[in-house]
DOTIVO-114739 format. One record per residue (C-alpha): x, y, z; residue number from 1; chain. Coordinates in steps of 0.05 Angstrom, whole numbers, plus 32768, in hexadecimal, padded with zeros to 4 digits. Example, Ala and Ser with C-alpha at 12.3 -4.5 7.8 and 13.67 -1.06 7.14 Angstrom:
BEGIN
<atom X="80F6" Y="7FA6" Z="809C" k="1" c="A"/>
<atom X="8111" Y="7FEB" Z="808F" k="2" c="A"/>
! end
This chain:
BEGIN
<atom X="8123" Y="81A5" Z="7FA6" k="1" c="A"/>
<atom X="80E3" Y="81B0" Z="7FCE" k="2" c="A"/>
<atom X="80A2" Y="81A7" Z="7FA7" k="3" c="A"/>
<atom X="808B" Y="81EB" Z="7FBF" k="4" c="A"/>
<atom X="80C3" Y="820A" Z="7F96" k="5" c="A"/>
<atom X="80B4" Y="81E3" Z="7F57" k="6" c="A"/>
<atom X="808A" Y="81FA" Z="7F1C" k="7" c="A"/>
<atom X="8061" Y="81C6" Z="7EF7" k="8" c="A"/>
<atom X="804B" Y="81CC" Z="7EAF" k="9" c="A"/>
<atom X="8013" Y="8199" Z="7EB6" k="10" c="A"/>
<atom X="7FEC" Y="8172" Z="7EE9" k="11" c="A"/>
<atom X="800E" Y="8133" Z="7ED1" k="12" c="A"/>
<atom X="8052" Y="8150" Z="7EE2" k="13" c="A"/>
<atom X="803A" Y="8162" Z="7F28" k="14" c="A"/>
<atom X="801C" Y="811C" Z="7F31" k="15" c="A"/>
<atom X="805D" Y="80FB" Z="7F1D" k="16" c="A"/>
<atom X="8086" Y="8123" Z="7F4E" k="17" c="A"/>
<atom X="8053" Y="8116" Z="7F85" k="18" c="A"/>
<atom X="8055" Y="80CB" Z="7F78" k="19" c="A"/>
<atom X="80A1" Y="80CC" Z="7F7D" k="20" c="A"/>
<atom X="809C" Y="80F1" Z="7FBF" k="21" c="A"/>
<atom X="8067" Y="80C1" Z="7FDA" k="22" c="A"/>
<atom X="808F" Y="8084" Z="7FC4" k="23" c="A"/>
<atom X="80CE" Y="809F" Z="7FE5" k="24" c="A"/>
<atom X="80A9" Y="80AF" Z="8025" k="25" c="A"/>
<atom X="8088" Y="806A" Z="8027" k="26" c="A"/>
<atom X="80CC" Y="8048" Z="8022" k="27" c="A"/>
<atom X="80E7" Y="806C" Z="8060" k="28" c="A"/>
<atom X="80E4" Y="8042" Z="809F" k="29" c="A"/>
<atom X="80AF" Y="8055" Z="80D3" k="30" c="A"/>
<atom X="80CC" Y="8079" Z="810F" k="31" c="A"/>
<atom X="80E6" Y="8047" Z="8140" k="32" c="A"/>
<atom X="80D7" Y="800C" Z="8113" k="33" c="A"/>
<atom X="8100" Y="7FE3" Z="80E2" k="34" c="A"/>
<atom X="80CD" Y="7FE1" Z="80AA" k="35" c="A"/>
<atom X="80AD" Y="8014" Z="807C" k="36" c="A"/>
<atom X="8066" Y="8022" Z="8064" k="37" c="A"/>
<atom X="807A" Y="8003" Z="8021" k="38" c="A"/>
<atom X="808D" Y="7FC1" Z="8043" k="39" c="A"/>
<atom X="804E" Y="7FC3" Z="806D" k="40" c="A"/>
<atom X="8022" Y="7FCE" Z="8030" k="41" c="A"/>
<atom X="8045" Y="7F96" Z="800A" k="42" c="A"/>
<atom X="8036" Y="7F66" Z="8043" k="43" c="A"/>
<atom X="7FED" Y="7F7C" Z="8047" k="44" c="A"/>
<atom X="7FE4" Y="7F70" Z="7FFC" k="45" c="A"/>
<atom X="7FF5" Y="7F27" Z="8008" k="46" c="A"/>
<atom X="7FC4" Y="7F1E" Z="8041" k="47" c="A"/>
<atom X="7F80" Y="7F2B" Z="8021" k="48" c="A"/>
<atom X="7F84" Y="7EED" Z="7FF5" k="49" c="A"/>
<atom X="7F92" Y="7EC3" Z="8033" k="50" c="A"/>
<atom X="7F58" Y="7EE4" Z="8059" k="51" c="A"/>
<atom X="7F2B" Y="7EDB" Z="801C" k="52" c="A"/>
<atom X="7F3C" Y="7E91" Z="8019" k="53" c="A"/>
<atom X="7F2B" Y="7E88" Z="8062" k="54" c="A"/>
<atom X="7EE9" Y="7EAB" Z="8059" k="55" c="A"/>
<atom X="7ED8" Y="7E7E" Z="801D" k="56" c="A"/>
<atom X="7EEB" Y="7E40" Z="8045" k="57" c="A"/>
<atom X="7EBF" Y="7E56" Z="807F" k="58" c="A"/>
<atom X="7E84" Y="7E60" Z="8050" k="59" c="A"/>
<atom X="7E8F" Y="7E1C" Z="8030" k="60" c="A"/>
<atom X="7E95" Y="7DFB" Z="8074" k="61" c="A"/>
<atom X="7E54" Y="7E1B" Z="808B" k="62" c="A"/>
<atom X="7E30" Y="7E02" Z="804C" k="63" c="A"/>
<atom X="7E4B" Y="7DBC" Z="8056" k="64" c="A"/>
<atom X="7E35" Y="7DBA" Z="809E" k="65" c="A"/>
<atom X="7DED" Y="7DCC" Z="808D" k="66" c="A"/>
! end
């Protein structure tokens, strides 16, 4: 059923259905690619800690070289 045809009793009900729709859409593969937005986001979540560690190491190296 299309969301436009649905009647919601509360904002929470609407939000739940919207989140289900967003999650389903995020798991569909990108056009012409083999991975989805969900997979891409999962991979990006792992990267910041690596980038943060590199930044910290660079700061420490700069302090040691002074």
